TIKOL-112833 format. One record per residue (C-alpha): residue number from 1; residue in one letter; x, y, z. Coordinates in Angstrom, 3 decimals. Each point is the difference from the previous one (the first is absolute). Example, Ala and Ser with C-alpha at 12.3 -4.5 7.8 and 13.67 -1.06 7.14 Angstrom:
TIKOL-112833
node k=1, r=A, east=12.300, north=-4.500, up=7.800 $
node k=2, r=S, east=1.370, north=3.440, up=-0.660 $
end
This chain:
TIKOL-112833
node k=1, r=M, east=94.685, north=74.183, up=62.166 $
node k=2, r=P, east=-3.658, north=1.092, up=0.604 $
node k=3, r=N, east=-2.373, north=0.205, up=-2.961 $
node k=4, r=K, east=-1.236, north=3.335, up=-1.360 $
node k=5, r=G, east=-3.657, north=-0.713, up=1.004 $
node k=6, r=S, east=-1.503, north=1.861, up=2.930 $
node k=7, r=I, east=1.895, north=1.151, up=3.075 $
node k=8, r=R, east=-0.871, north=-2.281, up=2.901 $
node k=9, r=I, east=0.410, north=1.665, up=3.379 $
node k=10, r=A, east=-0.490, north=-0.932, up=3.642 $
node k=11, r=I, east=-0.717, north=2.571, up=2.711 $
node k=12, r=V, east=0.670, north=-0.121, up=3.716 $
node k=13, r=G, east=-2.118, north=2.547, up=1.869 $
node k=14, r=I, east=-3.447, north=0.651, up=-1.507 $
node k=15, r=G, east=-0.349, north=3.536, up=1.323 $
node k=16, r=N, east=-0.790, north=3.331, up=-1.596 $
node k=17, r=C, east=3.003, north=-0.070, up=-2.343 $
node k=18, r=A, east=-0.907, north=-3.458, up=-1.289 $
node k=19, r=S, east=-3.592, north=1.191, up=-0.425 $
node k=20, r=A, east=1.042, north=2.976, up=-2.132 $
node k=21, r=L, east=2.359, north=-2.189, up=-2.036 $
node k=22, r=I, east=-2.607, north=-2.656, up=-0.774 $
node k=23, r=Q, east=-2.648, north=2.600, up=-0.767 $
node k=24, r=G, east=2.474, north=1.614, up=-2.408 $
node k=25, r=I, east=0.734, north=-3.292, up=-1.749 $
node k=26, r=H, east=-3.710, north=-0.234, up=-0.847 $
node k=27, r=Y, east=-0.510, north=3.719, up=-0.637 $
node k=28, r=Y, east=2.757, north=0.365, up=-2.601 $
node k=29, r=T, east=-1.409, north=-2.299, up=-2.658 $
node k=30, r=A, east=1.685, north=-0.478, up=-3.363 $
node k=31, r=E, east=-2.665, north=2.216, up=-1.574 $
node k=32, r=R, east=0.611, north=2.778, up=2.507 $
node k=33, r=C, east=3.752, north=-0.209, up=-0.542 $
node k=34, r=R, east=-0.417, north=0.200, up=-3.784 $
node k=35, r=S, east=-2.311, north=3.007, up=0.191 $
node k=36, r=G, east=2.296, north=1.962, up=2.293 $
node k=37, r=V, east=-0.165, north=0.072, up=3.780 $
node k=38, r=T, east=1.040, north=2.148, up=2.902 $
node k=39, r=G, east=1.845, north=-1.197, up=3.073 $
node k=40, r=L, east=2.580, north=-2.321, up=-1.564 $
node k=41, r=M, east=3.665, north=0.868, up=-0.417 $
node k=42, r=H, east=0.260, north=-2.721, up=-2.660 $
node k=43, r=P, east=-3.233, north=-1.303, up=-1.570 $
node k=44, r=E, east=2.093, north=-2.767, up=-1.590 $
node k=45, r=I, east=3.330, north=-1.530, up=1.011 $
node k=46, r=G, east=1.559, north=-2.659, up=-2.190 $
node k=47, r=G, east=-3.381, north=-0.871, up=-1.485 $
node k=48, r=Y, east=-1.686, north=-0.270, up=3.419 $
node k=49, r=Q, east=-2.965, north=2.064, up=1.139 $
node k=50, r=P, east=-1.373, north=0.083, up=3.573 $
node k=51, r=C, east=-2.780, north=-2.418, up=-0.950 $
node k=52, r=D, east=2.653, north=-2.630, up=-0.834 $
node k=53, r=I, east=0.707, north=-0.426, up=3.721 $
node k=54, r=D, east=-1.679, north=-2.951, up=1.735 $
node k=55, r=V, east=-0.127, north=-0.499, up=3.764 $
node k=56, r=V, east=0.481, north=-3.749, up=0.501 $
node k=57, r=A, east=0.726, north=-0.198, up=3.749 $
node k=58, r=A, east=-0.682, north=2.176, up=3.045 $
node k=59, r=F, east=0.846, north=-0.101, up=3.703 $
node k=60, r=D, east=-1.331, north=1.907, up=3.002 $
node k=61, r=V, east=-0.744, north=-0.557, up=3.710 $
node k=62, r=D, east=-3.275, north=1.936, up=0.429 $
node k=63, r=A, east=-3.129, north=-2.089, up=0.656 $
node k=64, r=R, east=-2.044, north=2.173, up=-2.378 $
node k=65, r=K, east=2.314, north=-0.846, up=-2.903 $
node k=66, r=V, east=1.389, north=-3.500, up=0.581 $
node k=67, r=G, east=-2.112, north=-2.523, up=-1.893 $
node k=68, r=S, east=-1.644, north=2.632, up=-2.220 $
node k=69, r=D, east=0.529, north=0.473, up=-3.706 $
node k=70, r=V, east=2.767, north=2.577, up=-0.352 $
node k=71, r=N, east=-2.247, north=2.233, up=-2.132 $
node k=72, r=R, east=-2.459, north=0.176, up=2.903 $
node k=73, r=A, east=2.637, north=0.207, up=2.719 $
node k=74, r=I, east=1.349, north=3.283, up=-1.394 $
node k=75, r=F, east=-3.274, north=1.694, up=0.991 $
node k=76, r=A, east=-0.143, north=-1.489, up=3.520 $
node k=77, r=K, east=0.715, north=1.991, up=3.150 $
node k=78, r=P, east=2.277, north=1.500, up=1.136 $
node k=79, r=N, east=0.663, north=1.063, up=-3.618 $
node k=80, r=C, east=-1.284, north=3.503, up=-0.594 $
node k=81, r=T, east=1.551, north=1.149, up=-3.257 $
node k=82, r=K, east=-2.048, north=1.568, up=-2.763 $
node k=83, r=V, east=-2.009, north=-2.467, up=-2.102 $
node k=84, r=F, east=0.425, north=0.961, up=-3.649 $
node k=85, r=Q, east=-0.588, north=-3.429, up=-1.624 $
node k=86, r=S, east=-2.961, north=-2.064, up=1.159 $
node k=87, r=P, east=-1.379, north=-2.568, up=-0.253 $
node k=88, r=I, east=2.852, north=-2.369, up=-0.777 $
node k=89, r=A, east=-0.831, north=-3.613, up=-0.790 $
node k=90, r=D, east=1.377, north=-2.712, up=2.249 $
node k=91, r=S, east=3.431, north=-1.195, up=-1.102 $
node k=92, r=G, east=-0.136, north=-3.497, up=1.498 $
node k=93, r=V, east=3.097, north=0.857, up=2.067 $
node k=94, r=L, east=-0.619, north=-0.296, up=3.740 $
node k=95, r=V, east=1.979, north=2.010, up=2.545 $
node k=96, r=R, east=2.022, north=-2.498, up=2.018 $
node k=97, r=M, east=1.128, north=0.358, up=3.587 $
node k=98, r=G, east=3.583, north=1.191, up=0.122 $
node k=99, r=Q, east=2.276, north=0.376, up=3.016 $
node k=100, r=V, east=-0.495, north=2.790, up=2.529 $
node k=101, r=R, east=3.534, north=0.362, up=1.404 $
node k=102, r=D, east=0.487, north=3.738, up=0.579 $
node k=103, r=G, east=-2.608, north=0.991, up=-2.587 $
node k=104, r=I, east=-2.443, north=1.344, up=2.608 $
node k=105, r=S, east=1.080, north=2.620, up=2.517 $
node k=106, r=E, east=-1.017, north=-0.740, up=3.590 $
node k=107, r=H, east=-1.669, north=3.386, up=0.445 $
node k=108, r=M, east=-2.511, north=-0.775, up=-2.764 $
node k=109, r=A, east=-1.923, north=-2.209, up=2.444 $
node k=110, r=A, east=-1.054, north=3.160, up=1.843 $
node k=111, r=Y, east=-2.151, north=1.055, up=-2.960 $
node k=112, r=A, east=-3.051, north=-2.254, up=0.282 $
node k=113, r=D, east=-1.822, north=1.203, up=-3.089 $
node k=114, r=D, east=-0.084, north=-0.674, up=-3.722 $
node k=115, r=R, east=3.082, north=2.150, up=-0.615 $
node k=116, r=T, east=2.454, north=-2.545, up=1.275 $
node k=117, r=F, east=0.873, north=-3.670, up=-0.464 $
node k=118, r=V, east=-2.094, north=-2.964, up=1.029 $
node k=119, r=R, east=2.424, north=-2.868, up=0.219 $
node k=120, r=A, east=-1.252, north=-3.087, up=-1.816 $
node k=121, r=D, east=-0.549, north=-3.187, up=2.011 $
node k=122, r=A, east=1.400, north=-2.077, up=-2.847 $
node k=123, r=R, east=3.273, north=-1.803, up=0.595 $
node k=124, r=E, east=2.973, north=1.931, up=-1.326 $
node k=125, r=S, east=1.446, north=-1.441, up=-3.196 $
node k=126, r=T, east=3.397, north=-1.577, up=0.312 $
node k=127, r=R, east=2.909, north=1.198, up=-2.096 $
node k=128, r=E, east=-0.287, north=-3.202, up=-2.042 $
node k=129, r=E, east=-3.699, north=0.652, up=-0.671 $
node k=130, r=I, east=0.634, north=3.581, up=-1.105 $
node k=131, r=V, east=2.816, north=-1.078, up=-2.320 $
node k=132, r=R, east=-2.217, north=-2.793, up=-1.343 $
node k=133, r=E, east=-2.827, north=2.478, up=-0.696 $
node k=134, r=L, east=2.354, north=2.372, up=-1.816 $
node k=135, r=T, east=1.305, north=-2.846, up=-2.109 $
node k=136, r=A, east=-3.353, north=-1.652, up=-0.733 $
node k=137, r=S, east=-1.636, north=3.310, up=-0.949 $
node k=138, r=G, east=2.666, north=0.708, up=-2.600 $
node k=139, r=A, east=0.770, north=3.350, up=1.615 $
node k=140, r=E, east=2.979, north=1.796, up=-1.557 $
node k=141, r=I, east=0.184, north=3.006, up=2.325 $
node k=142, r=L, east=-0.836, north=0.441, up=3.692 $
node k=143, r=L, east=-1.029, north=3.499, up=1.132 $
node k=144, r=N, east=0.564, north=0.926, up=3.633 $
node k=145, r=Y, east=-2.716, north=2.281, up=1.401 $
node k=146, r=L, east=0.484, north=-0.780, up=3.695 $
node k=147, r=P, east=-0.363, north=2.798, up=2.580 $
node k=148, r=V, east=2.933, north=2.298, up=0.714 $
node k=149, r=G, east=2.247, north=-1.508, up=2.656 $
node k=150, r=S, east=-0.535, north=-3.619, up=-1.069 $
node k=151, r=E, east=3.732, north=-0.667, up=-0.051 $
node k=152, r=D, east=-0.091, north=-3.716, up=0.787 $
node k=153, r=A, east=-3.084, north=-0.724, up=-2.101 $
node k=154, r=A, east=1.380, north=1.819, up=-3.057 $
node k=155, r=R, east=3.227, north=-1.990, up=0.093 $
node k=156, r=F, east=-2.001, north=-3.200, up=0.507 $
node k=157, r=Y, east=-1.989, north=0.567, up=-3.197 $
node k=158, r=A, east=3.158, north=0.992, up=-1.889 $
node k=159, r=E, east=1.440, north=-3.373, up=1.044 $
node k=160, r=C, east=-3.187, north=-1.701, up=-1.231 $
node k=161, r=A, east=0.382, north=1.768, up=-3.355 $
node k=162, r=L, east=3.584, north=-1.210, up=-0.313 $
node k=163, r=E, east=-0.993, north=-3.562, up=0.843 $
node k=164, r=A, east=-2.944, north=0.033, up=-2.413 $
node k=165, r=G, east=2.085, north=1.575, up=-2.766 $
node k=166, r=V, east=-2.091, north=3.166, up=-0.412 $
node k=167, r=A, east=1.031, north=3.652, up=-0.307 $
node k=168, r=F, east=-0.620, north=2.382, up=2.883 $
node k=169, r=I, east=-1.303, north=3.574, up=0.111 $
node k=170, r=N, east=0.494, north=1.565, up=3.416 $
node k=171, r=N, east=-2.413, north=2.889, up=0.415 $
node k=172, r=I, east=0.757, north=0.656, up=3.673 $
node k=173, r=P, east=2.978, north=1.532, up=1.856 $
node k=174, r=V, east=1.717, north=-3.206, up=1.016 $
node k=175, r=F, east=3.407, north=-0.047, up=-1.636 $
node k=176, r=I, east=0.149, north=-3.107, up=-2.182 $
node k=177, r=A, east=0.844, north=1.140, up=-3.545 $
node k=178, r=S, east=2.478, north=2.445, up=1.546 $
node k=179, r=D, east=1.536, north=-2.796, up=2.082 $
node k=180, r=K, east=2.973, north=-1.174, up=-2.082 $
node k=181, r=A, east=-0.130, north=-3.543, up=1.386 $
node k=182, r=F, east=-3.707, north=-0.405, up=-0.781 $
node k=183, r=A, east=0.390, north=1.565, up=-3.446 $
node k=184, r=E, east=2.864, north=-2.370, up=-0.806 $
node k=185, r=R, east=-2.128, north=-3.013, up=0.892 $
node k=186, r=F, east=-2.692, north=1.159, up=-2.433 $
node k=187, r=R, east=2.630, north=0.651, up=-2.662 $
node k=188, r=A, east=1.442, north=-3.486, up=0.441 $
node k=189, r=R, east=-3.436, north=-1.467, up=-0.711 $
node k=190, r=Q, east=-0.609, north=2.362, up=-2.967 $
node k=191, r=L, east=-2.969, north=1.486, up=1.848 $
node k=192, r=P, east=-0.555, north=3.766, up=-0.151 $
node k=193, r=I, east=-0.812, north=2.044, up=3.085 $
node k=194, r=I, east=-1.250, north=3.606, up=0.075 $
node k=195, r=G, east=0.045, north=2.067, up=3.202 $
node k=196, r=D, east=-0.041, north=1.369, up=2.547 $
node k=197, r=D, east=-3.042, north=2.098, up=1.026 $
node k=198, r=I, east=-2.176, north=1.043, up=-2.916 $
node k=199, r=K, east=-0.246, north=3.671, up=-0.994 $
node k=200, r=S, east=-3.453, north=1.325, up=-0.736 $
node k=201, r=Q, east=-0.851, north=1.258, up=-3.462 $
node k=202, r=L, east=-0.169, north=3.588, up=1.224 $
node k=203, r=G, east=0.349, north=-0.195, up=3.760 $
node k=204, r=A, east=1.740, north=1.660, up=2.906 $
node k=205, r=T, east=3.493, north=-1.410, up=-0.513 $
node k=206, r=I, east=0.246, north=0.457, up=-3.770 $
node k=207, r=T, east=-1.281, north=3.587, up=0.342 $
node k=208, r=H, east=2.460, north=0.701, up=2.824 $
node k=209, r=R, east=2.840, north=-1.464, up=-2.095 $
node k=210, r=V, east=-0.872, north=2.132, up=-3.027 $
node k=211, r=L, east=-0.037, north=3.177, up=2.088 $
node k=212, r=T, east=3.278, north=-0.931, up=1.723 $
node k=213, r=D, east=1.607, north=-0.640, up=-3.391 $
node k=214, r=L, east=-1.376, north=3.338, up=-1.235 $
node k=215, r=F, east=1.698, north=1.812, up=2.894 $
node k=216, r=A, east=3.315, north=-1.616, up=-0.942 $
node k=217, r=K, east=-0.340, north=0.777, up=-3.715 $
node k=218, r=R, east=-1.012, north=3.625, up=0.571 $
node k=219, r=G, east=2.818, north=0.719, up=2.457 $
node k=220, r=V, east=-2.258, north=0.396, up=3.040 $
node k=221, r=K, east=1.531, north=-1.188, up=3.263 $
node k=222, r=L, east=-2.406, north=-2.326, up=1.823 $
node k=223, r=L, east=0.271, north=0.659, up=3.728 $
node k=224, r=R, east=-2.737, north=-2.152, up=1.500 $
node k=225, r=T, east=-3.115, north=-1.883, up=-1.030 $
node k=226, r=Y, east=-2.816, north=-2.176, up=1.275 $
node k=227, r=Q, east=-2.627, north=-2.295, up=-1.475 $
node k=228, r=L, east=-3.016, north=-0.808, up=2.185 $
node k=229, r=N, east=-2.668, north=-2.488, up=-1.046 $
node k=230, r=T, east=-3.397, north=-0.963, up=1.395 $
node k=231, r=G, east=-2.446, north=-2.681, up=-1.099 $
node k=232, r=G, east=-2.826, north=-2.224, up=1.228 $
node k=233, r=N, east=0.765, north=-3.417, up=-1.491 $
node k=234, r=T, east=1.481, north=-2.980, up=1.839 $
node k=235, r=D, east=3.458, north=0.945, up=-1.275 $
node k=236, r=F, east=-0.088, north=3.180, up=2.078 $
node k=237, r=L, east=-1.598, north=-1.804, up=2.930 $
node k=238, r=N, east=2.756, north=-2.628, up=-0.164 $
node k=239, r=M, east=2.640, north=2.734, up=-0.003 $
node k=240, r=K, east=-1.199, north=1.453, up=3.302 $
node k=241, r=N, east=2.444, north=-2.519, up=1.451 $
node k=242, r=P, east=3.321, north=1.893, up=-0.242 $
node k=243, r=Q, east=1.985, north=-3.249, up=0.122 $
node k=244, r=R, east=-1.407, north=-0.926, up=-3.408 $
node k=245, r=L, east=1.077, north=3.305, up=-1.523 $
node k=246, r=V, east=3.774, north=-0.312, up=0.096 $
node k=247, r=S, east=0.471, north=-1.334, up=-3.543 $
node k=248, r=K, east=-2.835, north=2.171, up=-1.372 $
node k=249, r=K, east=1.591, north=3.213, up=1.268 $
node k=250, r=T, east=3.395, north=-1.129, up=-1.279 $
node k=251, r=S, east=-1.428, north=-0.781, up=-3.433 $
node k=252, r=K, east=-1.915, north=3.281, up=-0.391 $
node k=253, r=T, east=2.777, north=2.144, up=1.458 $
node k=254, r=E, east=2.715, north=-1.506, up=-2.197 $
node k=255, r=A, east=-2.211, north=0.465, up=-3.069 $
node k=256, r=V, east=0.093, north=3.755, up=0.654 $
node k=257, r=Q, east=3.591, north=0.227, up=1.266 $
node k=258, r=S, east=1.295, north=-1.835, up=-3.079 $
node k=259, r=V, east=-0.982, north=2.858, up=-2.338 $
node k=260, r=A, east=1.058, north=2.891, up=2.254 $
node k=261, r=K, east=3.085, north=1.915, up=-1.098 $
node k=262, r=K, east=1.359, north=-0.455, up=3.513 $
node k=263, r=R, east=-1.320, north=-2.400, up=2.632 $
node k=264, r=L, east=-1.928, north=1.724, up=2.752 $
node k=265, r=A, east=0.865, north=-0.611, up=3.626 $
node k=266, r=D, east=-2.465, north=-2.312, up=1.707 $
node k=267, r=E, east=-1.494, north=2.832, up=2.050 $
node k=268, r=N, east=-0.827, north=1.942, up=-3.185 $
node k=269, r=I, east=-2.059, north=-2.647, up=-1.770 $
node k=270, r=H, east=-3.123, north=-1.874, up=1.061 $
node k=271, r=V, east=-1.745, north=-2.301, up=-2.445 $
node k=272, r=G, east=-2.580, north=-2.519, up=1.051 $
node k=273, r=P, east=-3.568, north=-0.943, up=0.948 $
node k=274, r=S, east=-1.429, north=2.271, up=2.654 $
node k=275, r=D, east=-3.428, north=-1.108, up=1.173 $
node k=276, r=Y, east=-3.079, north=-2.128, up=-0.518 $
node k=277, r=V, east=-3.242, north=1.875, up=-0.715 $
node k=278, r=P, east=-2.789, north=-2.613, up=-0.333 $
node k=279, r=W, east=-2.431, north=2.050, up=-2.065 $
node k=280, r=Q, east=2.599, north=0.545, up=-2.724 $
node k=281, r=N, east=-0.303, north=-3.696, up=-0.972 $
node k=282, r=D, east=2.366, north=-0.630, up=-2.933 $
node k=283, r=N, east=0.520, north=3.700, up=-0.636 $
node k=284, r=K, east=3.547, north=1.107, up=0.816 $
node k=285, r=V, east=0.764, north=3.633, up=0.735 $
node k=286, r=C, east=3.621, north=1.126, up=-0.177 $
node k=287, r=F, east=1.546, north=3.251, up=1.209 $
node k=288, r=I, east=3.459, north=0.943, up=-1.274 $
node k=289, r=R, east=2.024, north=2.985, up=1.167 $
node k=290, r=M, east=3.389, north=0.964, up=-1.418 $
node k=291, r=E, east=2.150, north=2.895, up=1.180 $
node k=292, r=G, east=2.953, north=1.293, up=-1.981 $
node k=293, r=Q, east=2.204, north=2.893, up=-1.053 $
node k=294, r=L, east=-0.043, north=1.707, up=-3.396 $
node k=295, r=F, east=2.440, north=2.465, up=-1.615 $
node k=296, r=G, east=1.720, north=2.136, up=2.610 $
node k=297, r=D, east=-0.997, north=-2.465, up=2.728 $
node k=298, r=V, east=-3.527, north=1.438, up=-0.150 $
node k=299, r=P, east=-2.389, north=-2.440, up=1.760 $
node k=300, r=M, east=-2.933, north=-1.744, up=-1.674 $
node k=301, r=D, east=-2.380, north=-2.828, up=0.833 $
node k=302, r=I, east=-2.573, north=-2.244, up=-1.651 $
node k=303, r=E, east=-3.057, north=-1.595, up=1.589 $
node k=304, r=L, east=-2.009, north=-2.576, up=-1.916 $
node k=305, r=R, east=-3.122, north=-2.043, up=0.780 $
node k=306, r=L, east=-0.645, north=-3.164, up=-2.008 $
node k=307, r=S, east=-3.166, north=-2.107, up=0.255 $
node k=308, r=V, east=-0.198, north=-3.367, up=-1.778 $
node k=309, r=E, east=-1.846, north=-3.304, up=0.224 $
node k=310, r=D, east=2.922, north=-2.007, up=1.333 $
node k=311, r=S, east=-0.427, north=-3.480, up=-1.481 $
node k=312, r=P, east=-0.966, north=0.806, up=-3.614 $
node k=313, r=N, east=2.967, north=2.384, up=0.050 $
node k=314, r=S, east=2.328, north=-2.997, up=0.252 $
node k=315, r=A, east=-1.938, north=-2.514, up=-2.113 $
node k=316, r=G, east=1.052, north=1.424, up=-3.356 $
node k=317, r=V, east=3.619, north=-0.192, up=1.094 $
node k=318, r=A, east=-0.481, north=-3.631, up=1.067 $
node k=319, r=I, east=-1.456, north=-0.831, up=-3.412 $
node k=320, r=D, east=3.167, north=1.334, up=-1.653 $
node k=321, r=M, east=2.202, north=-1.890, up=2.465 $
node k=322, r=I, east=-1.797, north=-3.252, up=-0.801 $
node k=323, r=R, east=0.446, north=0.424, up=-3.740 $
node k=324, r=C, east=3.673, north=0.949, up=0.315 $
node k=325, r=C, east=0.519, north=-3.042, up=2.199 $
node k=326, r=K, east=-1.615, north=-2.176, up=-2.679 $
node k=327, r=L, east=2.383, north=1.357, up=-2.650 $
node k=328, r=A, east=2.935, north=-0.861, up=2.238 $
node k=329, r=L, east=-1.364, north=-3.532, up=0.472 $
node k=330, r=L, east=-0.403, north=-0.469, up=-3.738 $
node k=331, r=N, east=3.581, north=1.133, up=-0.557 $
node k=332, r=G, east=1.495, north=-2.048, up=2.814 $
node k=333, r=V, east=1.086, north=3.059, up=1.984 $
node k=334, r=G, east=0.286, north=-0.701, up=3.721 $
node k=335, r=G, east=0.895, north=1.917, up=3.142 $
node k=336, r=A, east=-0.953, north=3.533, up=0.990 $
node k=337, r=L, east=-1.163, north=1.922, up=-3.068 $
node k=338, r=E, east=1.796, north=3.333, up=0.313 $
node k=339, r=A, east=-2.050, north=2.134, up=-2.378 $
node k=340, r=P, east=-3.513, north=-1.116, up=1.112 $
node k=341, r=S, east=1.038, north=0.135, up=3.651 $
node k=342, r=A, east=1.440, north=3.504, up=-0.357 $
node k=343, r=Y, east=-3.033, north=1.352, up=-1.844 $
node k=344, r=F, east=-2.777, north=-1.760, up=1.896 $
node k=345, r=C, east=1.370, north=-0.273, up=3.568 $
node k=346, r=K, east=1.062, north=2.291, up=2.831 $
node k=347, r=H, east=2.892, north=-2.156, up=1.239 $
node k=348, r=P, east=1.533, north=-1.733, up=-3.044 $
node k=349, r=P, east=3.388, north=-1.751, up=0.050 $
node k=350, r=V, east=1.451, north=3.051, up=-1.796 $
node k=351, r=Q, east=-1.535, north=3.475, up=0.330 $
node k=352, r=H, east=-0.220, north=2.157, up=-3.127 $
node k=353, r=T, east=-1.573, north=3.374, up=-0.648 $
node k=354, r=D, east=-3.491, north=-0.192, up=-1.467 $
node k=355, r=D, east=1.249, north=1.251, up=-3.375 $
node k=356, r=E, east=2.662, north=-2.717, up=-0.070 $
node k=357, r=A, east=-2.441, north=-2.663, up=1.152 $
node k=358, r=Y, east=-2.509, north=1.028, up=-2.672 $
node k=359, r=E, east=2.571, north=-0.353, up=-2.767 $
node k=360, r=M, east=1.118, north=-3.332, up=1.467 $
node k=361, r=I, east=-3.507, north=-1.477, up=0.160 $
node k=362, r=E, east=-0.810, north=1.075, up=-3.556 $
node k=363, r=A, east=3.247, north=-1.618, up=-1.200 $
node k=364, r=F, east=-0.766, north=-3.146, up=2.037 $
node k=365, r=I, east=-3.439, north=-0.328, up=-1.609 $
node k=366, r=R, east=1.285, north=0.658, up=-3.522 $
node k=367, r=T, east=2.902, north=-2.447, up=0.296 $
node k=368, r=N, east=-1.898, north=-2.827, up=1.631 $
node k=369, r=A, east=-3.105, north=0.404, up=-2.177 $
node k=370, r=V, east=2.185, north=-0.322, up=-3.117 $
node k=371, r=K, east=1.516, north=-3.210, up=1.380 $
node k=372, r=V, east=-3.467, north=-1.412, up=0.711 $
node k=373, r=R, east=-1.194, north=0.775, up=-3.530 $
node k=374, r=A, east=3.133, north=-1.615, up=-1.422 $
node k=375, r=V, east=-0.659, north=-3.182, up=1.984 $
node k=376, r=R, east=-3.619, north=-0.108, up=-1.166 $
end
C-alpha cells in the first residue's frame, strides 16, 4: 500500500492541460489553501492539498519539449494557455520521448507554424523503457493528456500503467474506464482508474447538462438542442480531422442525453467541437441553444454564450481526480471508481445526474479519508 507522503504522478502529453495543472500545483500553496482560495472544488481531500502533488515523470513527442525540464516544457510552443504562475523552478524531471502511434493527426503537418507539433528526432521509447521509467520514478498515477482521437496511443499507455502497477486517469474520450474488460484488469491488480473524458470545472458540457436537467425537473419538454464550440488551441486544430471526433462526439452527446427526461432523436441533438479559430488561442467559446415546450405546449427557447480559458477550466478537476485516486490507492480500492468517474468525467462507466454524482463524490471522499486517517 502506498505511503501517505506526496502524490507522485506521471503525465503523458505536456500540452495546455498539463501546463495549467502544473501551474496550479505551484499556485495553490499550503498558505494559500489555509487562507482561503477561489477556483478549487475541494481545497483539501483526505489531508492532501494541490501542492502535495509531485510530477515525477513526463512523456511527449514534440521536439520543443522532449529533453526539457517539465516545468519549462509546459511553457513551450504550441502551448498557448494563460500563464498564471511563473516562474516555476526546474523540477529535475526531464520530458522523455514517448511513442507517437496515432497521437498526431496527419493533417497537422499542413500547419507549418508554431501552433502545431514539431516531431522530435529522438528515438521513440520502447514499451519496456516507458514501464521502467514509471517504475523507477516511483509514479503512483499516470495521467493521460493525449490529443482527442489517440485511440491506439491511449490504450498503449493504459497497458503501460497496468504493467508498471500504477493507477490511471483517462482525461480524453477514449473508452478505457468505461470498458468493462479494461476496468476488470485494473481491479484485479488493485489499481484505480478514473475516466473517461474529463469534464471542465464550469464548461460547455456541465452547463448543458445542468440546463437539460432543469428542463426535466421543471416539466419543460426538450424538443431539440445544439452545443457549438470554437477555440484556437491545438486541441481544436487536432479536431478538424472528423475521423478523430467519433468518440468525442459520443462522449459529449451521451453526457447530455443521460440527464434528459427522454432521449432526443439523433437529428434533434448536436453536441461537439465546431471549428478552429487561431486567434482564440486557449479561449473556448461555446454556444448552446435549447428549444422546448412549456405549459399548454407554449414554445420557449434558451440561447447561451459561454467563454472560458479551456485548460485551466479542467485543471482544478484534474487536481481533485488525482487526490481521489490517491485515496483509493491508500485503501486498496481498484478498478473503475464509480463516484469520481461520474462526477469528474463525461463518459463514466455509469452515468448519474449531477446531483447524484455530487452526493456520491462527497460520500467517497468522506469514507475513504476516514479510512486513511484510521490507517495513519
